[in-house]
C-alpha positions in Angstrom: 88.2 110.8 98.7 87.2 108.9 95.5 84.4 106.4 95.5 84.9 104.5 92.2 82.7 101.6 92.5 79.5 102.2 94.9 76.3 104.0 93.4 73.2 104.9 94.9 72.7 103.9 98.7 75.4 101.3 98.4 77.8 101.5 101.4 76.5 104.4 102.6 76.6 104.0 106.2 80.3 103.2 105.9 81.3 106.0 103.7 79.2 108.5 105.9 81.1 107.2 108.7 84.4 107.5 107.1 84.1 111.2 106.0 83.2 111.9 109.5 86.2 109.9 111.0 88.3 111.7 108.5 87.2 115.3 109.4 87.8 114.3 113.2 91.4 113.0 112.3 92.9 115.6 110.1 90.5 118.4 110.3 90.8 119.4 106.6 89.7 122.8 105.4 87.6 121.1 102.9 87.0 117.4 101.7 86.5 117.0 97.8 84.5 113.8 97.1 84.7 112.0 93.7 81.8 109.7 92.9 78.4 109.1 91.4 76.1 112.1 91.9 73.1 110.2 93.2 75.5 108.5 95.8 77.0 112.0 97.0 73.3 113.2 97.6 72.5 110.1 99.8 75.7 110.9 101.5 74.5 114.4 102.2 71.2 113.4 103.5 73.0 110.9 105.9 75.3 113.4 107.4 73.6 114.7 110.7 76.7 117.2 110.9 75.4 120.3 108.8 78.8 122.2 109.4 80.6 119.3 107.8 78.1 118.8 104.8 78.8 122.7 104.0 82.6 122.1 103.9 82.0 119.2 101.4 82.6 119.6 97.6 81.6 116.8 95.0 83.0 116.2 91.7 80.8 113.7 89.8 82.4 110.9 88.0 81.0 107.6 86.5 81.7 104.5 88.7 84.1 102.1 87.3 82.5 99.0 85.8 83.1 95.8 87.6 84.1 93.2 85.0 86.9 90.9 83.8 89.7 92.0 81.6 90.3 89.5 78.5 91.6 91.7 76.1 94.0 94.8 76.0 91.5 97.3 74.9 89.1 97.6 77.8 91.8 97.1 80.4 93.8 100.2 78.5 90.8 102.3 78.5 89.9 101.5 82.1 93.3 102.2 83.3 93.9 105.5 81.6 90.7 106.9 82.6 91.2 106.1 86.3 94.6 107.2 86.2 93.9 110.5 84.4 91.2 111.4 87.2 93.4 110.8 89.9 96.4 112.6 88.1 94.1 115.6 87.4 92.9 115.6 91.0 96.2 115.3 92.7 97.8 117.8 90.5 95.1 120.5 91.1 95.0 120.1 94.9 98.9 120.2 95.0 99.3 123.6 93.1 96.6 124.9 95.5 98.4 124.1 98.7 102.2 123.6 99.8 101.4 120.5 102.1 100.8 117.0 100.6 97.6 115.7 99.1 95.9 113.0 100.8 94.0 110.9 98.4 91.6 108.0 99.8 90.2 105.4 97.5 87.0 104.3 99.7 86.8 101.2 97.7 89.2 99.7 95.1 90.0 97.0 92.5 93.2 95.9 91.0 93.3 98.4 88.1 92.6 101.3 90.7 95.5 100.2 92.6 97.9 100.3 89.7 96.8 103.6 89.0 97.4 104.8 92.5 100.8 102.9 92.3 101.7 105.1 89.2 100.5 108.4 90.7 102.3 107.9 94.0 105.6 107.5 92.2 104.9 110.5 90.0 104.5 112.6 92.8 106.6 111.2 95.6 106.1 112.7 99.2 103.5 115.2 97.7 100.7 112.6 97.7 99.5 110.1 100.3 97.6 107.6 99.3 95.5 105.3 101.4 93.2 102.4 99.9 90.4 100.7 101.4 89.9 97.2 100.9 86.8 95.4 100.9 85.1 91.9 100.3 87.1 91.4 97.1 90.1 90.2 98.9 88.5 86.9 98.9 89.8 86.4 95.2 93.6 85.9 96.9 92.6 82.4 97.7 90.9 81.6 94.1 93.0 80.0 91.4 94.7 82.5 89.3 93.9 82.7 85.6 96.2 81.5 83.0 95.3 84.5 81.0 98.5 87.1 81.1 96.2 90.2 81.1 94.0 88.9 84.4 97.0 87.9 86.1 98.3 91.3 85.7 95.5 92.9 87.0 94.4 90.5 89.7 94.9 91.3 93.5 97.5 89.0 94.2 99.7 90.8 91.7 99.0 94.3 92.6 99.4 93.8 96.1 102.8 92.2 96.1 104.3 94.6 93.3 107.2 96.6 94.5 105.8 100.0 96.1 109.4 101.3 96.7 109.2 104.5 99.0 105.8 105.6 97.4 103.3 106.9 100.2 100.6 104.0 99.8 98.9 102.1 102.7 96.1 99.7 102.6 93.3 99.9 104.9 91.1 96.7 106.1 88.2 97.1 108.3 88.6 94.0 110.9 91.8 92.9 112.7 90.7 89.4 111.5 91.0 90.3 107.9 94.6 92.0 108.5 95.7 88.7 110.1 94.4 86.4 107.3 96.0 88.7 104.6 99.5 88.8 106.3 99.4 85.0 106.7 99.2 84.9 103.0 101.1 88.1 101.8 103.7 88.6 104.8 105.8 90.8 102.8 103.1 93.8 102.8 102.5 93.5 106.5 103.8 97.1 107.1 101.5 98.7 104.5 98.4 97.2 106.0 96.4 98.9 108.7 93.1 98.1 110.5 90.6 101.1 110.9 87.5 99.4 112.5 84.3 99.7 110.4 82.8 103.0 111.8 79.1 102.9 112.8 76.4 105.0 111.2 76.2 108.4 112.9 72.2 108.8 113.0 72.2 105.2 114.5 74.7 105.9 117.2 72.6 109.2 118.2 69.9 106.6 118.9 71.9 104.8 121.7 72.2 107.7 124.1 69.0 106.4 126.1 67.3 103.0 126.8 67.4 100.8 123.8 64.9 98.0 124.3 63.3 95.8 121.8 59.4 95.3 121.9 59.8 91.7 123.1 62.0 92.7 126.0 59.5 95.2 127.0 56.6 92.6 126.8 58.6 89.9 128.9 59.8 92.5 131.6 55.7 93.2 131.9 55.0 89.7 131.9 57.5 89.2 135.0 55.6 92.0 136.4 52.0 90.7 136.3 53.2 87.0 137.2 54.6 88.4 140.5 51.2 90.2 141.4 49.0 88.6 143.6 46.1 89.7 141.6 47.1 88.9 138.2 44.7 88.5 135.3 44.9 85.0 133.8 43.7 86.2 130.3 46.2 88.9 130.3 49.2 86.6 131.2 48.2 84.1 128.7 48.4 87.0 126.0 51.7 88.1 127.2 53.1 84.6 126.8 52.0 84.4 123.2 53.9 87.4 122.2 56.3 86.8 119.6 60.2 87.0 119.4 61.1 88.9 116.2 64.2 87.6 113.9 65.5 89.6 111.0 67.5 89.0 108.0 69.2 92.2 106.9 70.5 93.2 103.3 70.8 91.8 99.9 69.2 88.1 99.8 72.2 85.7 98.6 73.6 82.6 99.3 76.9 83.8 100.8 74.9 85.7 103.1 73.2 82.7 104.5 69.6 83.2 103.3 68.8 79.8 102.4 69.5 78.8 106.2 67.4 81.7 107.5 64.6 80.5 105.2 64.8 77.1 106.5 64.8 78.2 110.2 61.9 80.4 109.4 59.7 77.5 107.8 60.7 75.4 110.6 59.7 77.7 113.4 57.0 80.3 112.6 54.3 77.8 113.1 55.5 75.8 115.8 54.0 76.3 119.6 56.4 77.3 122.5 55.8 79.7 125.3 56.9 82.5 122.9 56.2 82.6 119.2 58.5 83.5 116.5 58.2 85.9 113.5 60.8 86.3 110.7 61.2 89.4 108.5 63.6 89.8 105.7 64.5 93.7 105.4 66.4 94.0 102.3 66.1 93.5 98.5 66.3 90.6 96.0 69.8 89.9 94.3 69.8 89.7 90.5 72.5 87.1 91.2 70.6 84.8 93.4 67.1 84.8 91.7 66.8 81.0 92.0 66.8 81.2 95.9 63.4 80.1 97.4 61.4 82.4 99.3 58.4 81.0 101.3 56.0 83.9 101.7 53.9 82.0 104.4 56.9 81.9 106.8 58.0 85.5 106.5 56.1 88.7 108.1 57.9 90.7 105.5 59.1 90.2 102.1 62.4 91.3 100.4 62.0 94.2 98.2 62.3 94.0 94.6 64.4 97.6 94.7 66.5 98.6 97.5 64.9 100.2 100.5 65.5 103.8 101.4 68.0 103.9 104.5 65.0 105.7 106.6 62.5 102.7 106.0 65.5 100.3 106.7 66.1 102.0 109.9 62.5 101.9 110.8 62.1 98.3 110.0 65.4 97.3 112.0 64.1 99.0 115.4 61.3 96.5 115.7 63.6 93.4 115.6 64.7 91.5 118.7 67.5 89.4 117.0 69.2 90.0 113.9 70.3 86.7 112.0 73.9 86.6 110.6 74.0 83.0 109.1 76.9 84.0 106.8 79.0 81.5 104.8 82.4 81.4 105.6 84.2 81.6 102.4 83.3 85.1 101.4 83.2 86.7 105.0 86.6 85.4 106.1 87.8 88.4 103.8 84.9 90.8 104.0 83.8 92.9 106.9 79.8 93.0 107.5 77.6 96.1 107.2 74.9 94.0 108.8 77.0 93.3 111.7 77.8 96.8 112.1 73.7 97.4 111.9 73.5 95.3 114.8 76.3 97.2 116.6 74.6 100.6 115.7 71.1 99.6 116.9 72.3 97.5 119.7 70.5 94.6 118.4 71.6 91.1 119.7 72.6 88.8 116.9 72.5 84.9 116.0 75.6 84.5 113.9 77.5 81.8 112.6 80.8 81.5 114.4 83.4 83.6 112.0 86.7 85.3 112.9 84.9 88.4 113.1 81.9 87.5 115.2 84.3 85.6 117.5 86.7 88.3 117.9 83.8 90.8 118.9 82.6 88.2 121.5 86.3 87.9 122.8 86.9 91.7 123.2 83.2 92.9 124.5 81.4 90.0 125.6 78.5 88.0 124.2 76.2 89.9 121.8 74.0 87.1 121.4 74.4 83.6 120.2 77.0 81.7 117.8 76.6 78.6 116.2 78.5 76.5 113.9 76.2 73.8 112.8 72.5 73.8 112.0 71.9 71.7 115.1 73.3 74.3 117.1 71.1 77.0 115.6 68.0 74.9 116.3 69.1 74.5 119.9 69.4 78.2 120.1 65.9 78.8 118.8 64.2 76.5 121.0 66.1 77.9 124.0 65.0 81.4 123.2 61.2 80.6 122.0 61.1 78.5 125.3 62.4 80.9 128.4 63.5 84.2 126.9 66.5 85.4 128.7 65.6 88.7 130.0 69.0 89.7 131.8 71.1 88.1 129.2 69.5 90.2 126.7 70.0 93.3 128.5 73.8 92.2 128.8 74.2 91.6 125.1 72.7 95.2 124.4 75.3 96.6 126.8 78.2 94.8 125.2 76.9 96.0 121.7 76.9 99.6 123.0 80.5 99.3 124.3 81.4 98.0 120.8 79.5 101.0 119.2 81.3 103.4 121.6 84.6 102.2 120.2 83.7 102.7 116.8 82.4 106.5 116.8 84.3 109.1 114.7 85.8 110.3 117.9 86.9 107.0 119.1 88.6 106.1 115.7 90.3 109.4 115.1 93.5 108.6 116.7 93.7 105.5 114.9 93.1 107.3 111.6 95.8 109.8 112.3 98.2 107.1 112.8 97.4 105.5 109.4 97.5 108.9 107.5 100.6 109.5 109.5 99.5 113.2 110.3 
């Protein structure tokens, strides 16, 4: 397994889940992980299965820089560096074993795919390569450059180049992404497979028992008090004023819809309804969106200047009643959402923009919260939740989220993974 792009805690839940899925699917004697040392250390901390952790070995490599190729020199340097690493690893493992080498690119860019194509051609059936495609697929809809070097290493070129009999398949993490991809590139349909985004192992272990938010518990207590003949009016009044907590998770950015979340927080945090509202930003500030306005008065917690530890992140998410996903459609038509999987993992109902991936989850498993298409619809949802908290619906949302989580455990995804790897 090779993680060329992610560093530190980036994509830890996904990569941890993938390691467990692959272990369940193919039961390898050992797994060699190529990637940044700090990233591997976080992976080891996240793995609850200590037996699996013991079978993992690590080879530290520098992450591939994210940059545009405008001259031949950096292109050649990056290309041969990547090709040399994959070639050396594949040749070493092939000599040690008689069967085929399974090489997985956990993330990718165009130059990596080019390098993988050459390796596959050189080793033929002895090397099986699977490439995970993330959000950079959105570039397929961008205007193509006039620079021939950039054209050579853009996603459109590398995905449509002849693959012949090479043992290469592409993995996307949502069915809606594959559908969109095939509409644009129908010739590669046979090489594109879906492995639904696995959920975080630690989170799944928390779903074995009742999973209720603080707000739901308070609402149930309130109902019990109201039905009591000897109710205490002062206590009832205090329960009425309990707040519903809404959270924005992850990097603060325009594409994730932070400006809309901030607008809703400013509008509802001080307004008087039977239930109050509190808004939390559980994540960090992106260097690319430093101009976004953050109103401290409207937020109970502010975004961090550095990335939160996973343990701190999990502790904060547990206290939420709803997770906001006000994503902009341009990017998330092509990209899976780690935050959406956090909602599934922790059975936290969502308030999300109506996008193909959120609509499909609702269609397959039933409502998991509320979808909106316009700001007016979002305002109506907020007023409804703060006016009359829907206890039964909330429970149903959590049950549907748990059903989705059951289908994304390592055990549930193992057979799909075997089909993709053709083992």
